[in-house]
PDB file of N, CA, C and O in Angstrom:
ATOM      1  N   UNK A   1      -2.065 -25.497   8.438  1.00  0.00           N
ATOM      2  CA  UNK A   1      -2.067 -26.809   7.831  1.00  0.00           C
ATOM      3  C   UNK A   1      -1.108 -26.853   6.638  1.00  0.00           C
ATOM      4  O   UNK A   1      -0.330 -27.793   6.477  1.00  0.00           O
ATOM      5  N   UNK A   2      -1.187 -25.801   5.804  1.00  0.00           N
ATOM      6  CA  UNK A   2      -0.353 -25.789   4.604  1.00  0.00           C
ATOM      7  C   UNK A   2       1.117 -25.659   4.963  1.00  0.00           C
ATOM      8  O   UNK A   2       1.964 -26.302   4.343  1.00  0.00           O
ATOM      9  N   UNK A   3       1.428 -24.842   5.948  1.00  0.00           N
ATOM     10  CA  UNK A   3       2.825 -24.648   6.342  1.00  0.00           C
ATOM     11  C   UNK A   3       3.406 -25.886   7.018  1.00  0.00           C
ATOM     12  O   UNK A   3       4.597 -26.172   6.894  1.00  0.00           O
ATOM     13  N   UNK A   4       2.575 -26.595   7.715  1.00  0.00           N
ATOM     14  CA  UNK A   4       3.046 -27.798   8.408  1.00  0.00           C
ATOM     15  C   UNK A   4       3.052 -29.011   7.476  1.00  0.00           C
ATOM     16  O   UNK A   4       3.444 -30.109   7.870  1.00  0.00           O
ATOM     17  N   UNK A   5       2.614 -28.794   6.242  1.00  0.00           N
ATOM     18  CA  UNK A   5       2.551 -29.862   5.241  1.00  0.00           C
ATOM     19  C   UNK A   5       1.719 -31.042   5.731  1.00  0.00           C
ATOM     20  O   UNK A   5       2.056 -32.206   5.514  1.00  0.00           O
ATOM     21  N   UNK A   6       0.627 -30.703   6.396  1.00  0.00           N
ATOM     22  CA  UNK A   6      -0.267 -31.754   6.904  1.00  0.00           C
ATOM     23  C   UNK A   6      -1.100 -32.378   5.794  1.00  0.00           C
ATOM     24  O   UNK A   6      -1.622 -33.485   5.929  1.00  0.00           O
ATOM     25  N   UNK A   7      -1.211 -31.646   4.702  1.00  0.00           N
ATOM     26  CA  UNK A   7      -1.956 -32.141   3.554  1.00  0.00           C
ATOM     27  C   UNK A   7      -1.432 -31.403   2.325  1.00  0.00           C
ATOM     28  O   UNK A   7      -0.827 -30.339   2.455  1.00  0.00           O
ATOM     29  N   UNK A   8      -1.656 -31.952   1.147  1.00  0.00           N
ATOM     30  CA  UNK A   8      -1.218 -31.264  -0.068  1.00  0.00           C
ATOM     31  C   UNK A   8      -1.953 -29.927  -0.234  1.00  0.00           C
ATOM     32  O   UNK A   8      -3.112 -29.785   0.154  1.00  0.00           O
ATOM     33  N   UNK A   9      -1.258 -28.970  -0.811  1.00  0.00           N
ATOM     34  CA  UNK A   9      -1.842 -27.640  -1.050  1.00  0.00           C
ATOM     35  C   UNK A   9      -3.147 -27.763  -1.827  1.00  0.00           C
ATOM     36  O   UNK A   9      -4.123 -27.077  -1.522  1.00  0.00           O
ATOM     37  N   UNK A  10      -3.163 -28.621  -2.811  1.00  0.00           N
ATOM     38  CA  UNK A  10      -4.368 -28.779  -3.630  1.00  0.00           C
ATOM     39  C   UNK A  10      -5.559 -29.232  -2.779  1.00  0.00           C
ATOM     40  O   UNK A  10      -6.681 -28.767  -2.977  1.00  0.00           O
ATOM     41  N   UNK A  11      -5.310 -30.127  -1.847  1.00  0.00           N
ATOM     42  CA  UNK A  11      -6.390 -30.621  -0.993  1.00  0.00           C
ATOM     43  C   UNK A  11      -6.859 -29.537  -0.021  1.00  0.00           C
ATOM     44  O   UNK A  11      -8.060 -29.379   0.197  1.00  0.00           O
ATOM     45  N   UNK A  12      -5.926 -28.797   0.558  1.00  0.00           N
ATOM     46  CA  UNK A  12      -6.285 -27.723   1.489  1.00  0.00           C
ATOM     47  C   UNK A  12      -7.118 -26.671   0.767  1.00  0.00           C
ATOM     48  O   UNK A  12      -8.137 -26.210   1.282  1.00  0.00           O
ATOM     49  N   UNK A  13      -6.671 -26.295  -0.436  1.00  0.00           N
ATOM     50  CA  UNK A  13      -7.415 -25.302  -1.217  1.00  0.00           C
ATOM     51  C   UNK A  13      -8.819 -25.807  -1.534  1.00  0.00           C
ATOM     52  O   UNK A  13      -9.790 -25.058  -1.430  1.00  0.00           O
ATOM     53  N   UNK A  14      -8.922 -27.051  -1.911  1.00  0.00           N
ATOM     54  CA  UNK A  14     -10.223 -27.647  -2.225  1.00  0.00           C
ATOM     55  C   UNK A  14     -11.124 -27.645  -0.997  1.00  0.00           C
ATOM     56  O   UNK A  14     -12.312 -27.335  -1.089  1.00  0.00           O
ATOM     57  N   UNK A  15     -10.545 -27.999   0.168  1.00  0.00           N
ATOM     58  CA  UNK A  15     -11.329 -28.028   1.411  1.00  0.00           C
ATOM     59  C   UNK A  15     -11.884 -26.658   1.773  1.00  0.00           C
ATOM     60  O   UNK A  15     -12.990 -26.549   2.302  1.00  0.00           O
ATOM     61  N   UNK A  16     -11.112 -25.615   1.486  1.00  0.00           N
ATOM     62  CA  UNK A  16     -11.557 -24.254   1.797  1.00  0.00           C
ATOM     63  C   UNK A  16     -12.379 -23.635   0.660  1.00  0.00           C
ATOM     64  O   UNK A  16     -12.932 -22.546   0.813  1.00  0.00           O
ATOM     65  N   UNK A  17     -12.454 -24.319  -0.457  1.00  0.00           N
ATOM     66  CA  UNK A  17     -13.235 -23.817  -1.584  1.00  0.00           C
ATOM     67  C   UNK A  17     -12.557 -22.652  -2.290  1.00  0.00           C
ATOM     68  O   UNK A  17     -13.227 -21.755  -2.803  1.00  0.00           O
ATOM     69  N   UNK A  18     -11.221 -22.665  -2.317  1.00  0.00           N
ATOM     70  CA  UNK A  18     -10.462 -21.607  -2.984  1.00  0.00           C
ATOM     71  C   UNK A  18      -9.507 -22.245  -3.977  1.00  0.00           C
ATOM     72  O   UNK A  18      -9.296 -23.457  -3.969  1.00  0.00           O
ATOM     73  N   UNK A  19      -8.938 -21.414  -4.827  1.00  0.00           N
ATOM     74  CA  UNK A  19      -7.969 -21.945  -5.781  1.00  0.00           C
ATOM     75  C   UNK A  19      -6.608 -22.108  -5.107  1.00  0.00           C
ATOM     76  O   UNK A  19      -6.329 -21.501  -4.073  1.00  0.00           O
ATOM     77  N   UNK A  20      -5.784 -22.929  -5.709  1.00  0.00           N
ATOM     78  CA  UNK A  20      -4.430 -23.126  -5.181  1.00  0.00           C
ATOM     79  C   UNK A  20      -3.652 -21.817  -5.239  1.00  0.00           C
ATOM     80  O   UNK A  20      -2.868 -21.516  -4.339  1.00  0.00           O
ATOM     81  N   UNK A  21      -3.869 -21.040  -6.300  1.00  0.00           N
ATOM     82  CA  UNK A  21      -3.164 -19.757  -6.451  1.00  0.00           C
ATOM     83  C   UNK A  21      -3.520 -18.815  -5.303  1.00  0.00           C
ATOM     84  O   UNK A  21      -2.655 -18.108  -4.786  1.00  0.00           O
ATOM     85  N   UNK A  22      -4.783 -18.806  -4.908  1.00  0.00           N
ATOM     86  CA  UNK A  22      -5.202 -17.962  -3.790  1.00  0.00           C
ATOM     87  C   UNK A  22      -4.509 -18.387  -2.507  1.00  0.00           C
ATOM     88  O   UNK A  22      -4.042 -17.543  -1.742  1.00  0.00           O
ATOM     89  N   UNK A  23      -4.442 -19.668  -2.271  1.00  0.00           N
ATOM     90  CA  UNK A  23      -3.776 -20.174  -1.074  1.00  0.00           C
ATOM     91  C   UNK A  23      -2.288 -19.824  -1.093  1.00  0.00           C
ATOM     92  O   UNK A  23      -1.729 -19.422  -0.074  1.00  0.00           O
ATOM     93  N   UNK A  24      -1.658 -19.977  -2.241  1.00  0.00           N
ATOM     94  CA  UNK A  24      -0.247 -19.602  -2.364  1.00  0.00           C
ATOM     95  C   UNK A  24      -0.057 -18.111  -2.077  1.00  0.00           C
ATOM     96  O   UNK A  24       0.882 -17.721  -1.383  1.00  0.00           O
ATOM     97  N   UNK A  25      -0.953 -17.283  -2.616  1.00  0.00           N
ATOM     98  CA  UNK A  25      -0.860 -15.839  -2.373  1.00  0.00           C
ATOM     99  C   UNK A  25      -1.017 -15.516  -0.893  1.00  0.00           C
ATOM    100  O   UNK A  25      -0.298 -14.666  -0.366  1.00  0.00           O
ATOM    101  N   UNK A  26      -1.931 -16.173  -0.229  1.00  0.00           N
ATOM    102  CA  UNK A  26      -2.126 -15.955   1.206  1.00  0.00           C
ATOM    103  C   UNK A  26      -0.875 -16.336   1.985  1.00  0.00           C
ATOM    104  O   UNK A  26      -0.470 -15.636   2.913  1.00  0.00           O
ATOM    105  N   UNK A  27      -0.272 -17.451   1.597  1.00  0.00           N
ATOM    106  CA  UNK A  27       0.933 -17.902   2.289  1.00  0.00           C
ATOM    107  C   UNK A  27       2.085 -16.914   2.072  1.00  0.00           C
ATOM    108  O   UNK A  27       2.848 -16.628   2.994  1.00  0.00           O
ATOM    109  N   UNK A  28       2.200 -16.399   0.845  1.00  0.00           N
ATOM    110  CA  UNK A  28       3.245 -15.401   0.559  1.00  0.00           C
ATOM    111  C   UNK A  28       3.024 -14.135   1.383  1.00  0.00           C
ATOM    112  O   UNK A  28       3.966 -13.601   1.969  1.00  0.00           O
ATOM    113  N   UNK A  29       1.777 -13.656   1.429  1.00  0.00           N
ATOM    114  CA  UNK A  29       1.460 -12.455   2.205  1.00  0.00           C
ATOM    115  C   UNK A  29       1.761 -12.668   3.687  1.00  0.00           C
ATOM    116  O   UNK A  29       2.281 -11.775   4.357  1.00  0.00           O
ATOM    117  N   UNK A  30       1.435 -13.842   4.185  1.00  0.00           N
ATOM    118  CA  UNK A  30       1.704 -14.143   5.593  1.00  0.00           C
ATOM    119  C   UNK A  30       3.203 -14.139   5.858  1.00  0.00           C
ATOM    120  O   UNK A  30       3.648 -13.654   6.898  1.00  0.00           O
ATOM    121  N   UNK A  31       3.983 -14.677   4.923  1.00  0.00           N
ATOM    122  CA  UNK A  31       5.438 -14.672   5.075  1.00  0.00           C
ATOM    123  C   UNK A  31       5.993 -13.249   5.094  1.00  0.00           C
ATOM    124  O   UNK A  31       6.902 -12.948   5.867  1.00  0.00           O
ATOM    125  N   UNK A  32       5.457 -12.385   4.257  1.00  0.00           N
ATOM    126  CA  UNK A  32       5.890 -10.979   4.235  1.00  0.00           C
ATOM    127  C   UNK A  32       5.536 -10.310   5.557  1.00  0.00           C
ATOM    128  O   UNK A  32       6.364  -9.613   6.144  1.00  0.00           O
ATOM    129  N   UNK A  33       4.323 -10.518   6.019  1.00  0.00           N
ATOM    130  CA  UNK A  33       3.877  -9.905   7.278  1.00  0.00           C
ATOM    131  C   UNK A  33       4.732 -10.365   8.459  1.00  0.00           C
ATOM    132  O   UNK A  33       4.971  -9.600   9.394  1.00  0.00           O
ATOM    133  N   UNK A  34       5.187 -11.608   8.413  1.00  0.00           N
ATOM    134  CA  UNK A  34       5.983 -12.155   9.500  1.00  0.00           C
ATOM    135  C   UNK A  34       7.466 -11.853   9.349  1.00  0.00           C
ATOM    136  O   UNK A  34       8.257 -12.167  10.239  1.00  0.00           O
ATOM    137  N   UNK A  35       7.851 -11.244   8.227  1.00  0.00           N
ATOM    138  CA  UNK A  35       9.244 -10.908   8.005  1.00  0.00           C
ATOM    139  C   UNK A  35      10.090 -12.045   7.464  1.00  0.00           C
ATOM    140  O   UNK A  35      11.312 -11.925   7.379  1.00  0.00           O
ATOM    141  N   UNK A  36       9.457 -13.138   7.102  1.00  0.00           N
ATOM    142  CA  UNK A  36      10.180 -14.288   6.573  1.00  0.00           C
ATOM    143  C   UNK A  36      10.517 -14.123   5.096  1.00  0.00           C
ATOM    144  O   UNK A  36      11.348 -14.854   4.560  1.00  0.00           O
ATOM    145  N   UNK A  37       9.879 -13.174   4.448  1.00  0.00           N
ATOM    146  CA  UNK A  37      10.067 -12.943   3.024  1.00  0.00           C
ATOM    147  C   UNK A  37      10.101 -11.435   2.806  1.00  0.00           C
ATOM    148  O   UNK A  37       9.341 -10.706   3.443  1.00  0.00           O
ATOM    149  N   UNK A  38      10.978 -10.948   1.907  1.00  0.00           N
ATOM    150  CA  UNK A  38      11.001  -9.505   1.654  1.00  0.00           C
ATOM    151  C   UNK A  38       9.723  -9.048   0.953  1.00  0.00           C
ATOM    152  O   UNK A  38       9.125  -9.786   0.170  1.00  0.00           O
ATOM    153  N   UNK A  39       9.329  -7.840   1.250  1.00  0.00           N
ATOM    154  CA  UNK A  39       8.138  -7.282   0.622  1.00  0.00           C
ATOM    155  C   UNK A  39       7.535  -6.200   1.500  1.00  0.00           C
ATOM    156  O   UNK A  39       8.042  -5.900   2.581  1.00  0.00           O
ATOM    157  N   UNK A  40       6.458  -5.627   1.021  1.00  0.00           N
ATOM    158  CA  UNK A  40       5.781  -4.535   1.721  1.00  0.00           C
ATOM    159  C   UNK A  40       4.641  -5.106   2.548  1.00  0.00           C
ATOM    160  O   UNK A  40       3.760  -5.783   2.017  1.00  0.00           O
ATOM    161  N   UNK A  41       4.657  -4.836   3.839  1.00  0.00           N
ATOM    162  CA  UNK A  41       3.593  -5.320   4.713  1.00  0.00           C
ATOM    163  C   UNK A  41       2.336  -4.484   4.506  1.00  0.00           C
ATOM    164  O   UNK A  41       2.384  -3.423   3.884  1.00  0.00           O
ATOM    165  N   UNK A  42       1.222  -4.962   5.024  1.00  0.00           N
ATOM    166  CA  UNK A  42      -0.038  -4.213   4.912  1.00  0.00           C
ATOM    167  C   UNK A  42       0.083  -2.849   5.585  1.00  0.00           C
ATOM    168  O   UNK A  42      -0.421  -1.851   5.070  1.00  0.00           O
ATOM    169  N   UNK A  43       0.750  -2.811   6.731  1.00  0.00           N
ATOM    170  CA  UNK A  43       0.923  -1.549   7.452  1.00  0.00           C
ATOM    171  C   UNK A  43       1.757  -0.568   6.624  1.00  0.00           C
ATOM    172  O   UNK A  43       1.419   0.611   6.521  1.00  0.00           O
ATOM    173  N   UNK A  44       2.836  -1.061   6.041  1.00  0.00           N
ATOM    174  CA  UNK A  44       3.688  -0.205   5.208  1.00  0.00           C
ATOM    175  C   UNK A  44       2.930   0.279   3.970  1.00  0.00           C
ATOM    176  O   UNK A  44       3.071   1.432   3.562  1.00  0.00           O
ATOM    177  N   UNK A  45       2.137  -0.597   3.383  1.00  0.00           N
ATOM    178  CA  UNK A  45       1.363  -0.223   2.204  1.00  0.00           C
ATOM    179  C   UNK A  45       0.346   0.861   2.554  1.00  0.00           C
ATOM    180  O   UNK A  45       0.138   1.793   1.777  1.00  0.00           O
ATOM    181  N   UNK A  46      -0.284   0.741   3.721  1.00  0.00           N
ATOM    182  CA  UNK A  46      -1.252   1.753   4.155  1.00  0.00           C
ATOM    183  C   UNK A  46      -0.554   3.086   4.408  1.00  0.00           C
ATOM    184  O   UNK A  46      -1.068   4.141   4.036  1.00  0.00           O
ATOM    185  N   UNK A  47       0.621   3.037   5.044  1.00  0.00           N
ATOM    186  CA  UNK A  47       1.374   4.267   5.291  1.00  0.00           C
ATOM    187  C   UNK A  47       1.785   4.925   3.977  1.00  0.00           C
ATOM    188  O   UNK A  47       1.733   6.148   3.847  1.00  0.00           O
ATOM    189  N   UNK A  48       2.190   4.118   3.014  1.00  0.00           N
ATOM    190  CA  UNK A  48       2.581   4.640   1.708  1.00  0.00           C
ATOM    191  C   UNK A  48       1.397   5.273   0.986  1.00  0.00           C
ATOM    192  O   UNK A  48       1.533   6.337   0.382  1.00  0.00           O
ATOM    193  N   UNK A  49       0.243   4.626   1.046  1.00  0.00           N
ATOM    194  CA  UNK A  49      -0.969   5.205   0.434  1.00  0.00           C
ATOM    195  C   UNK A  49      -1.303   6.543   1.081  1.00  0.00           C
ATOM    196  O   UNK A  49      -1.605   7.515   0.388  1.00  0.00           O
ATOM    197  N   UNK A  50      -1.247   6.592   2.420  1.00  0.00           N
ATOM    198  CA  UNK A  50      -1.544   7.832   3.131  1.00  0.00           C
ATOM    199  C   UNK A  50      -0.552   8.931   2.776  1.00  0.00           C
ATOM    200  O   UNK A  50      -0.935  10.086   2.590  1.00  0.00           O
ATOM    201  N   UNK A  51       0.722   8.570   2.684  1.00  0.00           N
ATOM    202  CA  UNK A  51       1.749   9.558   2.343  1.00  0.00           C
ATOM    203  C   UNK A  51       1.540  10.089   0.929  1.00  0.00           C
ATOM    204  O   UNK A  51       1.662  11.291   0.692  1.00  0.00           O
ATOM    205  N   UNK A  52       1.228   9.208  -0.003  1.00  0.00           N
ATOM    206  CA  UNK A  52       0.993   9.652  -1.387  1.00  0.00           C
ATOM    207  C   UNK A  52      -0.233  10.558  -1.469  1.00  0.00           C
ATOM    208  O   UNK A  52      -0.237  11.547  -2.203  1.00  0.00           O
ATOM    209  N   UNK A  53      -1.262  10.217  -0.716  1.00  0.00           N
ATOM    210  CA  UNK A  53      -2.469  11.048  -0.702  1.00  0.00           C
ATOM    211  C   UNK A  53      -2.140  12.428  -0.147  1.00  0.00           C
ATOM    212  O   UNK A  53      -2.565  13.443  -0.700  1.00  0.00           O
ATOM    213  N   UNK A  54      -1.379  12.464   0.953  1.00  0.00           N
ATOM    214  CA  UNK A  54      -1.004  13.741   1.571  1.00  0.00           C
ATOM    215  C   UNK A  54      -0.139  14.563   0.621  1.00  0.00           C
ATOM    216  O   UNK A  54      -0.292  15.782   0.547  1.00  0.00           O
ATOM    217  N   UNK A  55       0.757  13.919  -0.098  1.00  0.00           N
ATOM    218  CA  UNK A  55       1.594  14.618  -1.083  1.00  0.00           C
ATOM    219  C   UNK A  55       0.731  15.241  -2.164  1.00  0.00           C
ATOM    220  O   UNK A  55       0.962  16.386  -2.555  1.00  0.00           O
ATOM    221  N   UNK A  56      -0.272  14.497  -2.662  1.00  0.00           N
ATOM    222  CA  UNK A  56      -1.178  15.048  -3.691  1.00  0.00           C
ATOM    223  C   UNK A  56      -1.895  16.283  -3.179  1.00  0.00           C
ATOM    224  O   UNK A  56      -2.006  17.284  -3.887  1.00  0.00           O
ATOM    225  N   UNK A  57      -2.388  16.211  -1.935  1.00  0.00           N
ATOM    226  CA  UNK A  57      -3.098  17.347  -1.348  1.00  0.00           C
ATOM    227  C   UNK A  57      -2.158  18.544  -1.219  1.00  0.00           C
ATOM    228  O   UNK A  57      -2.533  19.667  -1.557  1.00  0.00           O
ATOM    229  N   UNK A  58      -0.961  18.312  -0.740  1.00  0.00           N
ATOM    230  CA  UNK A  58       0.006  19.404  -0.581  1.00  0.00           C
ATOM    231  C   UNK A  58       0.386  20.012  -1.927  1.00  0.00           C
ATOM    232  O   UNK A  58       0.543  21.228  -2.038  1.00  0.00           O
ATOM    233  N   UNK A  59       0.533  19.175  -2.945  1.00  0.00           N
ATOM    234  CA  UNK A  59       0.837  19.695  -4.281  1.00  0.00           C
ATOM    235  C   UNK A  59      -0.309  20.546  -4.808  1.00  0.00           C
ATOM    236  O   UNK A  59      -0.075  21.580  -5.434  1.00  0.00           O
ATOM    237  N   UNK A  60      -1.548  20.122  -4.560  1.00  0.00           N
ATOM    238  CA  UNK A  60      -2.706  20.911  -4.994  1.00  0.00           C
ATOM    239  C   UNK A  60      -2.758  22.241  -4.252  1.00  0.00           C
ATOM    240  O   UNK A  60      -3.011  23.285  -4.854  1.00  0.00           O
ATOM    241  N   UNK A  61      -2.517  22.200  -2.940  1.00  0.00           N
ATOM    242  CA  UNK A  61      -2.522  23.430  -2.152  1.00  0.00           C
ATOM    243  C   UNK A  61      -1.429  24.373  -2.633  1.00  0.00           C
ATOM    244  O   UNK A  61      -1.643  25.581  -2.728  1.00  0.00           O
ATOM    245  N   UNK A  62      -0.261  23.823  -2.934  1.00  0.00           N
ATOM    246  CA  UNK A  62       0.849  24.634  -3.417  1.00  0.00           C
ATOM    247  C   UNK A  62       0.500  25.286  -4.752  1.00  0.00           C
ATOM    248  O   UNK A  62       0.813  26.456  -4.971  1.00  0.00           O
ATOM    249  N   UNK A  63      -0.140  24.545  -5.633  1.00  0.00           N
ATOM    250  CA  UNK A  63      -0.545  25.096  -6.932  1.00  0.00           C
ATOM    251  C   UNK A  63      -1.560  26.220  -6.750  1.00  0.00           C
ATOM    252  O   UNK A  63      -1.487  27.235  -7.443  1.00  0.00           O
ATOM    253  N   UNK A  64      -2.485  26.056  -5.848  1.00  0.00           N
ATOM    254  CA  UNK A  64      -3.483  27.103  -5.575  1.00  0.00           C
ATOM    255  C   UNK A  64      -2.785  28.363  -5.092  1.00  0.00           C
ATOM    256  O   UNK A  64      -3.100  29.464  -5.543  1.00  0.00           O
ATOM    257  N   UNK A  65      -1.842  28.206  -4.181  1.00  0.00           N
ATOM    258  CA  UNK A  65      -1.110  29.365  -3.668  1.00  0.00           C
ATOM    259  C   UNK A  65      -0.285  30.035  -4.756  1.00  0.00           C
ATOM    260  O   UNK A  65      -0.206  31.263  -4.800  1.00  0.00           O
ATOM    261  N   UNK A  66       0.332  29.247  -5.637  1.00  0.00           N
ATOM    262  CA  UNK A  66       1.092  29.827  -6.753  1.00  0.00           C
ATOM    263  C   UNK A  66       0.193  30.654  -7.656  1.00  0.00           C
ATOM    264  O   UNK A  66       0.561  31.752  -8.073  1.00  0.00           O
ATOM    265  N   UNK A  67      -0.988  30.123  -7.956  1.00  0.00           N
ATOM    266  CA  UNK A  67      -1.915  30.848  -8.834  1.00  0.00           C
ATOM    267  C   UNK A  67      -2.454  32.098  -8.144  1.00  0.00           C
ATOM    268  O   UNK A  67      -2.625  33.140  -8.776  1.00  0.00           O
ATOM    269  N   UNK A  68      -2.717  31.988  -6.851  1.00  0.00           N
ATOM    270  CA  UNK A  68      -3.231  33.141  -6.108  1.00  0.00           C
ATOM    271  C   UNK A  68      -2.181  34.236  -6.012  1.00  0.00           C
ATOM    272  O   UNK A  68      -2.529  35.417  -5.993  1.00  0.00           O
ATOM    273  N   UNK A  69      -0.915  33.877  -5.950  1.00  0.00           N
ATOM    274  CA  UNK A  69       0.166  34.859  -5.827  1.00  0.00           C
ATOM    275  C   UNK A  69       0.210  35.781  -7.037  1.00  0.00           C
ATOM    276  O   UNK A  69       0.684  36.911  -6.922  1.00  0.00           O
ATOM    277  N   UNK A  70      -0.262  35.342  -8.174  1.00  0.00           N
ATOM    278  CA  UNK A  70      -0.257  36.167  -9.380  1.00  0.00           C
ATOM    279  C   UNK A  70      -1.160  37.393  -9.232  1.00  0.00           C
ATOM    280  O   UNK A  70      -0.990  38.372  -9.960  1.00  0.00           O
ATOM    281  N   UNK A  71      -2.105  37.356  -8.313  1.00  0.00           N
ATOM    282  CA  UNK A  71      -3.036  38.460  -8.132  1.00  0.00           C
ATOM    283  C   UNK A  71      -2.549  39.495  -7.116  1.00  0.00           C
ATOM    284  O   UNK A  71      -3.163  40.552  -6.969  1.00  0.00           O
ATOM    285  N   UNK A  72      -1.452  39.200  -6.417  1.00  0.00           N
ATOM    286  CA  UNK A  72      -0.939  40.126  -5.408  1.00  0.00           C
ATOM    287  C   UNK A  72       0.120  41.027  -6.019  1.00  0.00           C
ATOM    288  O   UNK A  72       0.865  40.603  -6.902  1.00  0.00           O
ATOM    289  N   UNK A  73       0.192  42.287  -5.546  1.00  0.00           N
ATOM    290  CA  UNK A  73       1.266  43.160  -6.018  1.00  0.00           C
ATOM    291  C   UNK A  73       2.616  42.562  -5.633  1.00  0.00           C
ATOM    292  O   UNK A  73       2.721  41.814  -4.662  1.00  0.00           O
ATOM    293  N   UNK A  74       3.629  42.896  -6.395  1.00  0.00           N
ATOM    294  CA  UNK A  74       4.962  42.302  -6.231  1.00  0.00           C
ATOM    295  C   UNK A  74       5.475  42.445  -4.804  1.00  0.00           C
ATOM    296  O   UNK A  74       6.105  41.517  -4.298  1.00  0.00           O
ATOM    297  N   UNK A  75       5.234  43.557  -4.144  1.00  0.00           N
ATOM    298  CA  UNK A  75       5.753  43.789  -2.799  1.00  0.00           C
ATOM    299  C   UNK A  75       5.102  42.932  -1.733  1.00  0.00           C
ATOM    300  O   UNK A  75       5.681  42.764  -0.659  1.00  0.00           O
ATOM    301  N   UNK A  76       3.916  42.379  -1.984  1.00  0.00           N
ATOM    302  CA  UNK A  76       3.220  41.568  -0.971  1.00  0.00           C
ATOM    303  C   UNK A  76       3.495  40.076  -1.113  1.00  0.00           C
ATOM    304  O   UNK A  76       3.101  39.284  -0.256  1.00  0.00           O
ATOM    305  N   UNK A  77       4.168  39.694  -2.189  1.00  0.00           N
ATOM    306  CA  UNK A  77       4.430  38.274  -2.405  1.00  0.00           C
ATOM    307  C   UNK A  77       5.467  37.770  -1.408  1.00  0.00           C
ATOM    308  O   UNK A  77       6.432  38.466  -1.094  1.00  0.00           O
ATOM    309  N   UNK A  78       5.259  36.567  -0.922  1.00  0.00           N
ATOM    310  CA  UNK A  78       6.270  35.980  -0.039  1.00  0.00           C
ATOM    311  C   UNK A  78       7.561  35.719  -0.800  1.00  0.00           C
ATOM    312  O   UNK A  78       7.537  35.455  -2.002  1.00  0.00           O
ATOM    313  N   UNK A  79       8.668  35.793  -0.111  1.00  0.00           N
ATOM    314  CA  UNK A  79       9.966  35.578  -0.762  1.00  0.00           C
ATOM    315  C   UNK A  79      10.398  34.153  -0.624  1.00  0.00           C
ATOM    316  O   UNK A  79      11.467  33.783  -1.110  1.00  0.00           O
TER     317      UNK A  79
END
């Protein structure tokens, strides 16, 4: 309705019981998802969150291995 300009944004927002800002945000997000506007899609945002989480885990694992290496004799340490 809002995209087709069938009614003013203020009226559409009122009919749905939301603020105009919320409706504008929804329209912007929909444009991003459809590729009509630049931005990060929900799928890309989820992939980025997952990648950052995996990086944190790998960094923690790497730190554990670095600390554990201090307890091994010099000849047994990986090069």
